[in-house]
VMD Tcl script that builds the backbone (N, CA, C; Angstrom):
set m [mol new atoms 327]
animate dup $m
set s [atomselect $m all]
$s set {name element resname resid chain x y z} {
  {N N MET 1 A 138.995 174.631 30.080}
  {CA C MET 1 A 140.071 173.913 32.037}
  {C C MET 1 A 139.433 173.799 32.836}
  {N N LYS 2 A 140.116 172.509 32.544}
  {CA C LYS 2 A 139.337 171.242 34.209}
  {C C LYS 2 A 139.946 171.712 35.143}
  {N N ILE 3 A 139.225 171.832 36.436}
  {CA C ILE 3 A 140.159 172.378 37.584}
  {C C ILE 3 A 140.905 171.671 38.033}
  {N N LYS 4 A 142.338 170.613 38.633}
  {CA C LYS 4 A 142.532 169.396 38.999}
  {C C LYS 4 A 142.584 170.480 40.766}
  {N N ILE 5 A 141.827 170.218 41.484}
  {CA C ILE 5 A 141.480 170.974 43.045}
  {C C ILE 5 A 142.803 170.644 43.868}
  {N N ASP 6 A 143.538 170.092 43.588}
  {CA C ASP 6 A 144.897 169.424 44.844}
  {C C ASP 6 A 145.810 170.833 43.726}
  {N N GLU 7 A 145.661 171.522 42.987}
  {CA C GLU 7 A 147.444 171.801 42.562}
  {C C GLU 7 A 146.410 173.328 42.862}
  {N N ILE 8 A 144.978 173.957 43.546}
  {CA C ILE 8 A 144.951 175.592 44.225}
  {C C ILE 8 A 145.418 175.690 44.599}
  {N N ASP 9 A 146.305 177.141 44.553}
  {CA C ASP 9 A 146.711 177.744 45.498}
  {C C ASP 9 A 146.535 178.436 46.745}
  {N N LEU 10 A 145.858 177.829 47.731}
  {CA C LEU 10 A 145.032 178.849 48.820}
  {C C LEU 10 A 145.817 179.903 49.793}
  {N N LYS 11 A 144.848 180.777 50.156}
  {CA C LYS 11 A 146.451 181.579 50.536}
  {C C LYS 11 A 145.297 182.559 52.273}
  {N N PHE 12 A 145.820 182.189 52.790}
  {CA C PHE 12 A 144.787 182.194 53.974}
  {C C PHE 12 A 144.962 183.831 54.895}
  {N N LYS 13 A 143.985 184.706 54.877}
  {CA C LYS 13 A 144.474 185.938 56.387}
  {C C LYS 13 A 143.444 185.742 57.459}
  {N N ILE 14 A 143.888 185.495 58.343}
  {CA C ILE 14 A 142.847 184.461 59.323}
  {C C ILE 14 A 142.884 186.352 60.168}
  {N N LEU 15 A 141.366 186.232 60.204}
  {CA C LEU 15 A 141.430 187.455 60.820}
  {C C LEU 15 A 140.948 187.022 62.312}
  {N N ASP 16 A 140.733 188.079 63.907}
  {CA C ASP 16 A 140.794 188.312 65.058}
  {C C ASP 16 A 139.449 188.904 65.077}
  {N N ASP 17 A 138.450 188.835 64.088}
  {CA C ASP 17 A 136.551 189.219 63.847}
  {C C ASP 17 A 136.157 187.543 64.280}
  {N N LYS 18 A 134.666 189.165 65.168}
  {CA C LYS 18 A 133.985 187.789 66.061}
  {C C LYS 18 A 132.983 187.248 64.348}
  {N N LYS 19 A 132.362 187.956 63.532}
  {CA C LYS 19 A 131.701 187.559 62.300}
  {C C LYS 19 A 133.231 186.845 61.326}
  {N N THR 20 A 133.619 187.669 60.631}
  {CA C THR 20 A 134.781 187.338 59.374}
  {C C THR 20 A 135.425 186.535 60.307}
  {N N LYS 21 A 135.919 185.334 59.780}
  {CA C LYS 21 A 136.945 184.575 60.115}
  {C C LYS 21 A 138.145 184.812 59.613}
  {N N ALA 22 A 138.738 184.741 58.236}
  {CA C ALA 22 A 139.448 184.396 57.110}
  {C C ALA 22 A 138.148 185.022 55.625}
  {N N ILE 23 A 140.003 185.333 55.423}
  {CA C ILE 23 A 139.887 186.101 53.636}
  {C C ILE 23 A 140.842 185.232 52.918}
  {N N ILE 24 A 140.240 184.676 52.365}
  {CA C ILE 24 A 140.783 183.775 51.784}
  {C C ILE 24 A 141.272 184.216 49.705}
  {N N THR 25 A 142.751 183.439 49.256}
  {CA C THR 25 A 142.496 183.585 47.785}
  {C C THR 25 A 143.151 182.636 47.102}
  {N N LEU 26 A 141.593 181.792 46.045}
  {CA C LEU 26 A 142.929 181.027 44.999}
  {C C LEU 26 A 143.492 181.497 44.272}
  {N N ASP 27 A 144.101 180.466 44.135}
  {CA C ASP 27 A 145.571 180.383 42.862}
  {C C ASP 27 A 145.272 179.291 42.103}
  {N N PHE 28 A 144.414 180.076 40.561}
  {CA C PHE 28 A 144.009 178.459 39.718}
  {C C PHE 28 A 145.454 178.392 38.824}
  {N N GLY 29 A 146.628 179.152 38.997}
  {CA C GLY 29 A 147.865 178.871 37.821}
  {C C GLY 29 A 147.751 179.773 37.157}
  {N N ASP 30 A 146.186 179.888 35.792}
  {CA C ASP 30 A 145.844 180.890 35.274}
  {C C ASP 30 A 145.781 181.985 35.477}
  {N N PHE 31 A 145.032 181.992 36.831}
  {CA C PHE 31 A 144.618 183.215 36.648}
  {C C PHE 31 A 144.066 182.969 38.405}
  {N N VAL 32 A 143.854 184.104 39.213}
  {CA C VAL 32 A 143.724 184.085 41.039}
  {C C VAL 32 A 142.338 185.019 40.887}
  {N N VAL 33 A 141.760 184.858 42.407}
  {CA C VAL 33 A 140.294 185.096 42.582}
  {C C VAL 33 A 140.032 185.757 44.195}
  {N N LYS 34 A 140.815 186.816 44.241}
  {CA C LYS 34 A 140.627 186.694 45.752}
  {C C LYS 34 A 138.898 187.428 46.036}
  {N N GLY 35 A 138.802 187.430 47.813}
  {CA C GLY 35 A 137.701 188.066 48.461}
  {C C GLY 35 A 137.164 187.028 48.873}
  {N N PHE 36 A 136.909 185.524 48.646}
  {CA C PHE 36 A 136.375 184.589 49.121}
  {C C PHE 36 A 136.878 185.087 50.569}
  {N N ARG 37 A 135.554 184.680 52.167}
  {CA C ARG 37 A 135.610 184.789 52.936}
  {C C ARG 37 A 135.022 183.575 53.800}
  {N N ILE 38 A 135.141 183.310 54.709}
  {CA C ILE 38 A 134.252 182.239 55.896}
  {C C ILE 38 A 134.469 183.275 57.559}
  {N N SER 39 A 132.648 183.287 57.368}
  {CA C SER 39 A 131.902 183.936 58.375}
  {C C SER 39 A 131.219 182.972 59.442}
  {N N GLU 40 A 131.033 183.229 59.864}
  {CA C GLU 40 A 130.241 182.717 61.703}
  {C C GLU 40 A 128.722 182.441 60.351}
  {N N SER 41 A 128.374 181.210 60.864}
  {CA C SER 41 A 126.496 181.504 60.068}
  {C C SER 41 A 125.537 180.735 61.884}
  {N N ASN 42 A 124.943 180.660 61.654}
  {CA C ASN 42 A 124.267 179.895 62.225}
  {C C ASN 42 A 122.902 179.030 62.100}
  {N N PHE 43 A 123.429 178.375 60.959}
  {CA C PHE 43 A 123.673 176.732 60.525}
  {C C PHE 43 A 124.829 175.736 60.680}
  {N N GLU 44 A 124.715 175.050 60.396}
  {CA C GLU 44 A 125.937 173.932 60.619}
  {C C GLU 44 A 126.677 174.007 59.099}
  {N N ASN 45 A 127.379 174.052 58.367}
  {CA C ASN 45 A 128.158 173.380 57.674}
  {C C ASN 45 A 128.096 171.639 56.862}
  {N N LYS 46 A 128.304 171.112 56.174}
  {CA C LYS 46 A 128.279 169.819 55.311}
  {C C LYS 46 A 130.026 169.528 56.310}
  {N N GLU 47 A 130.439 169.848 57.677}
  {CA C GLU 47 A 131.682 169.525 57.858}
  {C C GLU 47 A 131.239 169.296 59.889}
  {N N GLY 48 A 129.485 170.022 60.053}
  {CA C GLY 48 A 129.651 170.163 60.549}
  {C C GLY 48 A 130.208 171.339 61.822}
  {N N ASP 49 A 130.166 172.208 61.036}
  {CA C ASP 49 A 130.751 174.115 61.473}
  {C C ASP 49 A 129.228 175.109 61.809}
  {N N LYS 50 A 129.986 176.072 62.199}
  {CA C LYS 50 A 129.060 176.881 62.274}
  {C C LYS 50 A 129.416 178.005 60.963}
  {N N LEU 51 A 130.062 177.394 60.239}
  {CA C LEU 51 A 130.621 178.580 59.339}
  {C C LEU 51 A 130.041 178.859 57.648}
  {N N TRP 52 A 130.251 179.695 56.843}
  {CA C TRP 52 A 129.828 180.259 55.547}
  {C C TRP 52 A 130.687 180.312 54.936}
  {N N LEU 53 A 130.940 180.176 54.170}
  {CA C LEU 53 A 132.040 179.994 52.525}
  {C C LEU 53 A 131.529 180.520 52.161}
  {N N THR 54 A 131.584 182.198 51.763}
  {CA C THR 54 A 130.678 182.824 50.150}
  {C C THR 54 A 131.843 183.301 49.707}
  {N N PRO 55 A 131.495 183.385 48.147}
  {CA C PRO 55 A 132.804 184.130 47.225}
  {C C PRO 55 A 132.838 184.818 47.188}
  {N N PRO 56 A 134.028 185.630 46.463}
  {CA C PRO 56 A 133.492 187.602 45.842}
  {C C PRO 56 A 132.568 187.840 46.035}
  {N N SER 57 A 131.572 188.809 46.355}
  {CA C SER 57 A 130.679 189.611 45.374}
  {C C SER 57 A 130.512 191.010 45.450}
  {N N TYR 58 A 129.763 191.416 44.757}
  {CA C TYR 58 A 129.489 193.206 44.867}
  {C C TYR 58 A 127.360 193.130 45.083}
  {N N ASN 59 A 127.629 195.091 45.670}
  {CA C ASN 59 A 126.368 195.093 46.192}
  {C C ASN 59 A 125.920 195.689 45.030}
  {N N GLY 60 A 124.897 195.986 43.907}
  {CA C GLY 60 A 124.422 196.035 42.956}
  {C C GLY 60 A 123.039 196.160 42.846}
  {N N GLY 61 A 122.301 197.284 42.712}
  {CA C GLY 61 A 120.383 197.437 42.956}
  {C C GLY 61 A 119.869 196.758 44.481}
  {N N GLY 62 A 120.690 196.443 45.794}
  {CA C GLY 62 A 120.488 196.355 46.381}
  {C C GLY 62 A 120.692 195.181 46.904}
  {N N HIS 63 A 120.956 194.144 45.861}
  {CA C HIS 63 A 121.397 192.689 46.046}
  {C C HIS 63 A 122.852 192.441 46.399}
  {N N TRP 64 A 123.145 191.204 46.553}
  {CA C TRP 64 A 124.850 190.579 46.607}
  {C C TRP 64 A 124.693 190.093 45.455}
  {N N HIS 65 A 125.450 189.739 44.462}
  {CA C HIS 65 A 125.597 189.370 43.771}
  {C C HIS 65 A 127.624 188.553 43.693}
  {N N PRO 66 A 127.126 187.172 43.691}
  {CA C PRO 66 A 128.717 186.528 43.137}
  {C C PRO 66 A 129.587 186.845 41.992}
  {N N ILE 67 A 130.763 187.272 42.594}
  {CA C ILE 67 A 131.814 187.621 41.215}
  {C C ILE 67 A 132.047 186.013 40.536}
  {N N PHE 68 A 132.311 185.323 41.538}
  {CA C PHE 68 A 132.430 183.798 41.340}
  {C C PHE 68 A 131.930 182.647 40.845}
  {N N PHE 69 A 131.059 182.370 40.330}
  {CA C PHE 69 A 130.451 180.716 40.010}
  {C C PHE 69 A 130.659 179.321 39.180}
  {N N MET 70 A 130.681 178.988 40.663}
  {CA C MET 70 A 130.562 176.700 39.726}
  {C C MET 70 A 129.988 176.312 39.420}
  {N N PRO 71 A 129.149 176.123 37.636}
  {CA C PRO 71 A 127.842 175.638 37.742}
  {C C PRO 71 A 128.445 174.454 38.318}
  {N N ASP 72 A 129.366 173.683 38.459}
  {CA C ASP 72 A 129.689 172.473 38.937}
  {C C ASP 72 A 129.883 172.582 40.426}
  {N N LYS 73 A 128.381 171.796 40.926}
  {CA C LYS 73 A 128.364 171.628 41.928}
  {C C LYS 73 A 129.065 171.008 42.862}
  {N N ASP 74 A 129.667 169.833 42.344}
  {CA C ASP 74 A 129.848 168.725 42.560}
  {C C ASP 74 A 131.461 169.164 42.918}
  {N N GLN 75 A 131.924 169.827 41.901}
  {CA C GLN 75 A 133.246 170.444 42.308}
  {C C GLN 75 A 133.502 171.549 43.151}
  {N N TRP 76 A 132.488 172.614 42.997}
  {CA C TRP 76 A 132.555 174.046 44.090}
  {C C TRP 76 A 132.537 173.054 45.821}
  {N N GLN 77 A 131.885 172.302 45.631}
  {CA C GLN 77 A 131.508 171.468 47.293}
  {C C GLN 77 A 133.367 170.771 47.732}
  {N N LYS 78 A 133.658 170.049 46.419}
  {CA C LYS 78 A 135.569 169.825 46.994}
  {C C LYS 78 A 135.734 171.239 47.051}
  {N N ILE 79 A 135.577 171.314 46.529}
  {CA C ILE 79 A 136.774 173.021 47.052}
  {C C ILE 79 A 136.434 173.670 48.157}
  {N N GLU 80 A 135.348 173.355 47.925}
  {CA C GLU 80 A 134.743 174.603 49.554}
  {C C GLU 80 A 135.283 173.685 50.607}
  {N N LYS 81 A 135.319 172.173 50.363}
  {CA C LYS 81 A 135.993 171.069 51.294}
  {C C LYS 81 A 137.229 170.959 52.012}
  {N N ARG 82 A 138.288 171.676 50.301}
  {CA C ARG 82 A 139.303 171.801 50.405}
  {C C ARG 82 A 139.711 173.182 52.498}
  {N N ILE 83 A 139.264 174.194 51.223}
  {CA C ILE 83 A 139.212 175.392 51.928}
  {C C ILE 83 A 138.914 175.466 53.336}
  {N N PHE 84 A 137.585 174.465 53.465}
  {CA C PHE 84 A 137.335 173.796 55.359}
  {C C PHE 84 A 139.044 173.527 56.043}
  {N N GLU 85 A 138.728 172.581 55.329}
  {CA C GLU 85 A 140.319 171.741 55.635}
  {C C GLU 85 A 141.226 172.568 55.499}
  {N N GLU 86 A 141.754 173.041 54.849}
  {CA C GLU 86 A 142.838 173.987 55.208}
  {C C GLU 86 A 142.624 175.602 56.111}
  {N N TYR 87 A 141.284 176.021 56.374}
  {CA C TYR 87 A 141.575 176.585 56.854}
  {C C TYR 87 A 141.748 176.410 58.409}
  {N N GLU 88 A 141.029 175.252 59.057}
  {CA C GLU 88 A 141.216 174.190 60.128}
  {C C GLU 88 A 142.388 174.348 60.406}
  {N N ILE 89 A 143.795 174.454 60.013}
  {CA C ILE 89 A 145.175 174.164 59.448}
  {C C ILE 89 A 146.154 175.469 60.030}
  {N N LYS 90 A 145.072 176.403 59.404}
  {CA C LYS 90 A 146.732 177.898 59.018}
  {C C LYS 90 A 145.887 178.401 60.671}
  {N N ARG 91 A 143.936 178.939 61.141}
  {CA C ARG 91 A 143.649 178.902 61.871}
  {C C ARG 91 A 144.268 178.332 63.242}
  {N N THR 92 A 144.381 177.265 63.391}
  {CA C THR 92 A 144.834 176.952 64.173}
  {C C THR 92 A 146.674 176.819 64.668}
  {N N GLU 93 A 147.773 177.199 63.455}
  {CA C GLU 93 A 149.019 178.151 63.211}
  {C C GLU 93 A 148.750 179.581 63.304}
  {N N HIS 94 A 148.120 180.033 63.310}
  {CA C HIS 94 A 147.927 181.419 63.702}
  {C C HIS 94 A 147.489 181.623 65.170}
  {N N TYR 95 A 146.613 181.219 65.805}
  {CA C TYR 95 A 146.527 181.567 66.953}
  {C C TYR 95 A 147.939 180.701 67.982}
  {N N ARG 96 A 147.806 179.822 67.792}
  {CA C ARG 96 A 149.084 178.358 68.167}
  {C C ARG 96 A 150.927 180.058 68.303}
  {N N LYS 97 A 151.039 180.384 66.743}
  {CA C LYS 97 A 152.299 181.306 66.892}
  {C C LYS 97 A 151.197 183.076 67.512}
  {N N LYS 98 A 150.673 183.361 67.269}
  {CA C LYS 98 A 149.951 184.408 68.269}
  {C C LYS 98 A 150.195 184.619 69.692}
  {N N MET 99 A 150.075 183.278 70.516}
  {CA C MET 99 A 150.244 182.913 71.619}
  {C C MET 99 A 151.410 182.235 72.201}
  {N N GLY 100 A 152.101 181.936 71.523}
  {CA C GLY 100 A 153.649 181.895 71.415}
  {C C GLY 100 A 154.026 180.672 71.739}
  {N N LEU 101 A 153.179 179.643 70.959}
  {CA C LEU 101 A 153.709 178.104 71.427}
  {C C LEU 101 A 154.222 177.035 70.765}
  {N N SER 102 A 154.750 176.161 71.014}
  {CA C SER 102 A 154.949 175.156 70.086}
  {C C SER 102 A 153.780 174.151 69.124}
  {N N LYS 103 A 154.388 173.314 68.335}
  {CA C LYS 103 A 153.181 172.360 68.686}
  {C C LYS 103 A 152.748 171.297 69.392}
  {N N ASP 104 A 154.837 171.157 70.303}
  {CA C ASP 104 A 154.409 170.085 71.346}
  {C C ASP 104 A 153.490 170.956 72.098}
  {N N ASP 105 A 153.342 172.482 72.721}
  {CA C ASP 105 A 152.373 172.896 73.857}
  {C C ASP 105 A 151.217 172.950 73.435}
  {N N TRP 106 A 151.008 172.542 71.777}
  {CA C TRP 106 A 149.527 172.701 71.794}
  {C C TRP 106 A 148.841 172.289 71.153}
  {N N SER 107 A 148.109 170.795 71.467}
  {CA C SER 107 A 148.033 169.731 69.527}
  {C C SER 107 A 146.874 170.580 69.252}
  {N N GLY 108 A 146.212 171.406 69.024}
  {CA C GLY 108 A 145.013 172.216 68.433}
  {C C GLY 108 A 144.211 172.987 69.362}
  {N N LEU 109 A 143.044 173.747 68.276}
  {CA C LEU 109 A 142.344 174.351 69.135}
  {C C LEU 109 A 140.747 174.331 69.545}
}
mol reanalyze $m
mol bondsrecalc $m
mol representation Tube
mol addrep $m
């Protein structure tokens, strides 16, 4: 199955937590993967933000194991970039709505 990045439907739940910033669901059409997380990081990502994207995972034997894995690193980086871009849009919308501001009131966070 060839994945078309622009056809992936992204759903965000923006959190007001200090560490975890959002929970993301990726809908590929034929299947849905829930549980991606954007968290604060001590290091900058490729976009220059101190955010880290982690796929859904489980703790087994004292180690975290990813449930979602893409062997094609270029494809993963494209998906990761799209998630971070969409996250910025959704984050701005979330806080604008929370503060009762219109688009004209505030151009961004």
